[in-house]
C-alpha positions as CSV (number, residue, x, y, z in Angstrom):
1,L,85.1,106.7,40.6
2,P,81.8,107.1,42.5
3,L,81.8,109.5,45.6
4,Y,79.5,108.9,48.6
5,A,77.9,111.3,50.9
6,E,80.6,111.0,53.5
7,D,83.5,111.4,51.0
8,K,85.3,114.7,51.0
9,F,86.2,115.9,47.4
10,S,89.4,117.5,48.6
11,D,90.5,114.2,50.1
12,V,89.8,112.3,47.0
13,L,91.5,114.9,44.7
14,Y,94.5,114.9,46.9
15,A,94.7,111.0,46.8
16,C,94.5,111.2,42.9
17,E,97.1,113.8,42.6
18,R,99.5,111.8,45.0
19,S,98.9,108.6,42.9
20,A,99.5,110.6,39.7
21,S,102.8,111.7,41.1
22,D,103.8,108.3,41.8
23,L,103.2,107.2,38.2
24,P,104.6,109.8,35.9
25,S,102.5,110.1,32.9
26,E,101.6,112.5,30.0
27,R,98.0,111.8,30.3
28,I,95.8,114.5,31.4
29,V,93.4,113.7,34.3
30,S,90.0,115.4,34.3
31,F,87.0,115.4,36.8
32,V,83.5,115.4,35.6
33,L,80.9,116.0,38.4
34,K,77.8,113.8,37.5
35,K,74.3,113.6,38.4
36,R,73.1,110.0,39.0
37,L,69.5,110.9,39.3
38,F,68.0,112.8,36.4
39,F,65.2,115.1,37.5
40,A,64.4,118.2,35.4
41,P,67.0,120.9,36.0
42,T,65.5,123.8,38.0
43,T,68.6,126.3,38.1
44,P,71.4,127.5,35.5
45,D,74.0,125.5,37.6
46,E,72.0,122.3,37.3
47,E,71.6,122.9,33.5
48,D,75.3,123.4,33.1
49,L,75.9,120.1,35.1
50,V,73.5,118.3,32.9
51,L,75.1,119.5,29.7
52,A,78.6,119.0,30.9
53,Q,77.7,115.3,31.8
54,V,75.9,114.6,28.6
55,T,78.8,116.0,26.5
56,E,81.3,113.7,28.4
57,D,78.9,110.7,28.1
58,V,78.4,111.3,24.4
59,R,82.1,111.5,23.7
60,S,82.9,108.3,25.8
61,D,79.9,106.5,24.1
62,M,78.0,106.0,27.4
63,F,75.3,108.1,26.0
64,P,74.9,106.5,22.4
65,V,73.9,108.8,19.6
66,S,74.0,108.7,15.9
67,L,76.8,110.6,14.2
68,E,74.2,113.2,12.9
69,D,73.0,113.9,16.5
70,A,76.6,114.1,17.6
71,L,77.5,116.7,14.9
72,L,74.4,118.7,15.6
73,F,75.1,118.6,19.4
74,G,78.6,120.1,18.6
75,A,77.1,122.8,16.5
76,L,74.5,123.7,19.1
77,Q,77.4,123.9,21.7
78,A,79.4,126.1,19.6
79,Q,76.5,128.5,19.0
80,N,75.7,128.6,22.7
81,A,79.3,129.3,23.7
82,Y,80.7,131.5,20.9
83,G,77.8,132.8,18.9
84,D,77.7,133.0,15.1
85,A,80.4,131.0,13.3
86,R,81.3,133.9,11.0
87,L,82.3,136.0,14.1
88,A,84.2,133.3,15.8
89,N,87.7,131.9,14.9
90,L,87.1,128.4,16.1
91,N,89.1,125.1,15.8
92,Y,86.2,122.8,14.9
93,N,88.5,119.8,14.9
94,R,89.0,120.4,18.6
95,I,85.3,120.8,19.2
96,A,84.9,117.4,17.4
97,T,87.3,115.6,19.7
98,K,85.2,116.8,22.6
99,V,81.8,115.6,21.5
100,I,82.3,112.9,18.8
101,P,82.6,109.3,19.9
102,K,85.8,107.5,18.7
103,R,83.8,105.0,16.6
104,Y,82.8,108.0,14.4
105,K,86.2,109.5,14.3
106,S,86.9,111.1,10.8
107,P,89.1,114.2,9.6
108,E,85.8,115.5,8.1
109,N,84.0,115.9,11.5
110,G,85.2,119.3,12.2
111,E,84.2,120.7,8.8
112,L,80.7,119.0,9.1
113,I,80.2,120.7,12.7
114,R,81.3,124.1,11.1
115,K,78.6,123.7,8.4
116,R,75.9,123.1,10.9
117,H,77.2,125.9,13.1
118,L,76.7,128.3,10.2
119,E,73.1,127.3,9.9
120,L,72.5,128.5,13.4
121,A,73.4,132.1,12.7
122,G,71.6,134.7,14.8
123,R,70.4,132.3,17.5
124,Q,70.9,133.9,20.9
125,P,72.6,132.2,24.0
126,D,69.4,132.1,26.0
127,E,67.6,130.5,23.2
128,M,70.4,128.2,22.5
129,R,70.6,127.0,26.0
130,K,67.1,125.9,25.9
131,V,67.5,124.3,22.5
132,L,70.5,122.4,23.9
133,L,68.5,121.1,26.9
134,D,65.6,120.1,24.7
135,F,67.7,118.3,22.4
136,V,69.5,116.1,25.1
137,Q,66.3,115.5,26.9
138,S,64.5,114.4,23.8
139,R,67.1,111.6,23.1
140,P,65.7,108.1,23.9
141,L,68.4,107.2,26.5
142,Y,68.4,110.5,28.4
143,G,68.5,109.9,32.1
144,M,69.6,106.3,31.7
145,T,73.1,105.0,32.7
146,I,74.7,102.3,30.6
147,F,76.9,99.8,32.5
148,N,79.3,97.2,31.1
149,V,77.9,94.0,32.6
150,M,78.4,90.4,31.5
151,T,75.3,88.5,32.4
152,P,72.0,87.3,30.7
153,L,69.4,90.0,30.2
154,F,66.6,90.3,32.8
155,S,64.2,93.1,33.9
156,Y,62.6,93.5,37.4
157,P,60.6,96.6,38.8
158,F,62.7,98.5,41.3
159,R,60.3,97.7,44.2
160,E,61.1,94.1,43.8
161,L,64.9,94.7,44.7
162,V,65.3,93.5,48.3
163,S,69.1,93.7,48.7
164,Y,72.4,94.2,46.8
165,R,76.0,93.7,47.6
166,P,78.9,95.1,45.5
167,G,82.2,93.2,45.3
168,T,85.4,93.8,43.4
169,N,84.4,92.6,40.1
170,C,80.7,91.7,40.6
171,I,77.6,92.7,42.3
172,L,74.9,90.5,43.9
173,I,71.2,91.4,43.2
174,V,68.4,89.8,45.1
175,T,64.7,90.3,44.0
176,E,61.6,89.1,45.4
177,R,58.2,88.6,43.9
178,P,55.1,86.5,44.9
179,T,56.5,83.6,42.7
180,G,59.8,83.6,44.9
181,T,63.2,85.0,45.4
182,A,65.8,85.3,42.6
183,K,69.6,86.0,43.1
184,Y,71.9,87.2,40.3
185,V,75.6,87.8,40.3
186,L,76.5,90.3,37.7
187,T,80.2,90.4,36.5
188,T,81.2,94.0,36.1
189,E,84.1,96.4,37.2
190,Q,81.4,99.0,37.8
191,S,79.8,97.2,40.8
192,F,80.4,100.1,43.3
193,T,79.0,102.6,40.9
194,I,75.9,100.5,40.3
195,A,75.4,100.1,44.1
196,A,75.8,103.9,44.7
197,L,73.1,104.5,41.9
198,I,70.7,102.0,43.6
199,N,71.4,103.6,47.0
200,D,70.4,107.0,45.6
201,Y,67.2,105.7,44.1
202,R,66.5,103.9,47.4
203,D,67.0,107.2,49.4
204,M,65.1,109.6,47.1
205,Q,62.3,107.8,45.5
206,F,61.4,104.3,46.6
207,E,61.0,102.2,49.7
208,P,64.3,101.2,51.3
209,A,66.3,98.3,50.0
210,S,68.9,96.7,52.3
211,Q,72.4,96.6,51.4
212,S,74.3,93.8,52.8
213,A,77.4,94.2,54.9
């Protein structure tokens, strides 16, 4: 659910709570505040935000990583949060459920994270925070957002985007270059999220692109 500059978080939270009360369920709803633009974090709060977002994206497979990277990521987080493994009474299976994508699900993951956590003994929180940030920022897909879109692949520089219009299950993208104008209709349920991302880049980095009414 993308939020825009004019949205009030309290209003959105109230609407979600009201909707949940109308549909009784045992599911737990959680909110993850996400950055859409990935500039280098400059404050501890921004660093926490980046780490929280990457953790959620790794678990949900929106930030694809190998199993080995996911296990190491879990171990690094354990050392950062709890210190040495021999001094912490941790439920590693629970840690595994927070960082391991479903496609890697295995009863052995908790033990594998514990073994890697033991190898990090003696590393201090300040050091581990930097190691964690360096780890996530060194991944090839860091700073990228993966969307589920049904369309042939194509690529254009952002400066060639002239307009975009999100719909319920699609988004219209219009590009222009010296050879002519091209229009693409992308089928996706994430059209408004994509439009919000385009809008952020337009406002912060590039020449304005018009959003159709």
